[in-house]
C-alpha positions, 0 to 999 in steps of 0.5 A: 118501366119498373126496374127489377133484377129479372128484367131491366130497361137501359137507355142512352141519350145524346143531344146533337145541338147542346154545347158542352159545358167544358168543350174537349180539346178536339172539336170538329169544325162546322161546315156546309155541304159544299165544304164537306164535299170538297174535303171528302173529294180526295178521300173518296178518290183515294178509297176508289183508287186504293180500296185497301186504304179504306179498311181501318181496324179499330181497337179497344183495350181494357185492364182487369182490376186485381182486386175489384170486379172492374175492367178499366177501358182506355177511351179517347178521352179518359180511362173508364172503369166498367163494372157489374150492373147494380141488377147483378150485384154491382155498384153505381160507382162504375159504368155498365158496359151495357149502357156503354153499348147503347151510348156507342149506338146513340153517339154513332147514330148522332154523328152519322145523322149530322154528317148525312144532314150536312151532305144533304144540306138539311138544317137541324136546329136541334136533335136528340138521339135515344137508344134503349135496350131490354135485358133479362138478368136471369140469363146473365146470373145463370138463373134461367137457362132459357133466358137470353144473355144480352139485349133481347130488344134494342130501339133507336129513336131520333127527335129532330127539329127541322124544316126539311120536307117529308121526302128529305126526312125520309132520305135523311133517316134512310141514309143514316140507318144505312151508314151508321156503323154501330147500328149496322153492326148490331143488325148484322151480327159480325164474326166474333173471335175470342183469343186467350193469352196467359201472361208468364209470371213476372211478365209485364203488361202494357199500361192502360192510360193516357198513352193510348189517347193520341192513337185513339184520336187518330182512329176517331178522325179516320172514322169520322172522315170515312162516315162522311165520305160514305154519306156523300158518296150516296148522294 
């Protein structure tokens, strides 16, 4: 699809099977369905007995740059500089938050599908997740009040290499769709609140950087455990 200022196609791709060239410090151990159920058993028991412990608040922090049109976001691995998309006057030196949204969808869908496949004892030789979204930048640039500000259409595609039966494949996709947090969030339109706090002159703001990495990894581990518990509970 041709790109233009008025309409642009954005995409994100995640491969499930290819090993990273430089593996990150934190890697989930491989496990089969039996090991997964055994690991999840105490988690599921705690969530049943203490439902309030299943509620986790995820957080993201960004620092608006003083000079450039950039917002520096603290992730679990590094600080990412997000900026305008080139179609709205930005530079390719920064990442686009629209791409980050699609990347989050691809990542969440991929993790969920692999967790469900493990719980169902379905072997995946390889897999690719593709997320695509259509934007009309006339809305974001204020050119046409009738043009939507945001994605008008989002598509998610799985390309899987597996010997699973048709019934197993249907079950795999059904549960993945049901338990993918980002996918369900986009479909469900959650309540969104906006709050503004103006910092007094001379008041310091908390830094955005590696200080948040440890907390982010704890949240990431909790989210993965919750996803796996939910997938196993559906079996």
